[in-house]
Every structure is written in C-alpha cells, then in structure tokens.
PAZALUM-360991 format. One line per 8 residues: number of its first residue (from 0); their letters; for each residue x, y, z of N, C-alpha, C. Coordinates in steps of 0.2 Angstrom, whole numbers. Layout:
NUM) a) X Y Z X Y Z X Y Z  ...
//
This chain:
0) xxxxxxxx) -47 171 408 -41 178 406 -46 181 406  -42 189 409 -46 196 407 -42 198 404  -45 203 400 -44 207 395 -44 215 395  -36 216 397 -38 225 400 -39 228 394  -44 234 395 -44 242 389 -42 246 391  -44 246 400 -39 254 401 -42 253 407  -34 255 413 -32 253 416 -36 256 424  -36 249 427 -43 250 432 -40 255 435
8) xxxxxxxx) -35 258 441 -37 260 445 -38 270 443  -38 271 437 -41 279 433 -48 280 438  -51 275 439 -57 271 440 -61 274 449  -63 279 450 -69 275 456 -73 270 460  -74 269 454 -78 265 454 -77 259 451  -79 252 449 -79 243 446 -86 242 447  -88 241 439 -96 233 441 -97 228 436  -99 223 442 -100 218 431 -109 218 432
16) xxxxxxxx) -112 224 427 -114 226 429 -119 221 421  -127 219 423 -131 214 421 -133 215 416  -133 222 412 -132 221 407 -127 222 403  -125 220 400 -118 213 397 -118 208 398  -121 208 400 -121 201 401 -123 195 392  -131 199 391 -131 196 385 -126 197 380  -122 201 378 -119 206 372 -111 200 373  -109 197 380 -107 197 382 -104 187 377
24) xxxxxxxx) -111 188 383 -112 181 382 -116 178 374  -117 183 369 -120 183 363 -111 181 360  -104 183 362 -98 181 360 -93 176 362  -95 177 368 -90 169 372 -93 167 379  -96 161 377 -99 157 384 -98 158 392  -98 161 397 -96 163 403 -89 170 404  -94 173 399 -85 179 397 -91 182 401  -87 190 405 -89 195 410 -87 201 407
32) xxxxxxxx) -90 206 408 -87 213 406 -87 216 412  -85 218 414 -83 226 420 -82 230 417  -85 234 422 -88 245 418 -84 251 421  -81 253 424 -77 259 424 -79 268 425  -83 270 432 -85 275 432 -77 280 436  -77 286 433 -70 293 436 -78 296 441  -71 296 445 -74 299 452 -80 307 445  -86 311 452 -87 316 445 -90 314 439
40) xxxxxxxx) -89 311 437 -91 308 427 -97 304 430  -99 305 422 -108 299 423 -106 293 418  -101 292 416 -100 288 409 -98 283 409  -101 277 408 -94 270 410 -93 266 406  -86 263 408 -80 264 401 -79 258 403  -79 250 397 -77 247 398 -71 244 401  -69 243 406 -64 243 413 -57 234 409  -62 231 406 -59 222 405 -64 219 402
48) xxxxxxxx) -60 213 401 -66 209 400 -66 202 401  -69 198 405 -64 190 409 -66 187 403  -64 182 398 -64 176 396 -64 171 397  -68 164 397 -64 159 399 -58 157 397  -50 156 400 -47 154 397 -45 148 394  -47 145 395 -49 138 387 -47 141 382  -49 146 379 -48 149 373 -42 150 370  -35 151 373 -35 156 374 -29 164 372
56) xxxxxxxx) -24 165 373 -22 171 373 -29 173 367  -24 174 362 -25 178 355 -32 173 353  -35 170 354 -41 171 354 -45 173 361  -42 174 366 -46 176 369 -47 185 369  -43 188 368 -40 196 363 -43 195 359  -49 191 353 -50 195 347 -60 194 350  -63 190 356 -65 190 360 -68 197 361  -62 195 366 -66 203 370 -65 208 367
64) xxxxxxxx) -62 210 361 -63 216 356 -73 214 352  -71 209 348 -79 209 350 -82 211 354  -82 211 359 -92 210 361 -90 219 365  -84 224 365 -80 231 367 -85 231 360  -84 230 354 -89 233 351 -93 233 351  -98 224 352 -104 227 353 -106 232 358  -102 233 364 -105 237 369 -106 242 368  -100 245 363 -98 254 362 -103 254 357
72) x) -104 252 352 -109 253 344 -114 255 346
//
C-alpha cells in the first residue's frame, strides 16, 4: 500500500535510498521509503512510503507517519 506524502510529479528524480531501510523496517517489516529531489535543489524529501497491505489502510497511514517522523527528526 502506497502512503503518499507529496506529489511525485513535482520531483526530478525519485529513489528508494538504502539509508532509509533501517528506520522503515524498525516500524513496519517490509516497508520502503521513496524520496525525491526537485530539479536544481540538493535536498531530498520523502515522497511516499510503501507498507505491506495486510495491515489495513488506517494502520498503514499511521505506520508511514511514524517512519517519516523518524527520518525527518
């Protein structure tokens, strides 16, 4: 299940960085974080988080927000 935080169309490049695996896995096993960068900028932002769909939509949103909080803190 994709939990979108920002519109992926606004990014020049989107990646699934290795460094985000540990914070993602610490909240939800099998989850992935995708980050994007806007053309001409150096900063990467979380665009979406992929959560195993077996947890349900509400729980997926909650887990994705926990992952983003860990990454952005």
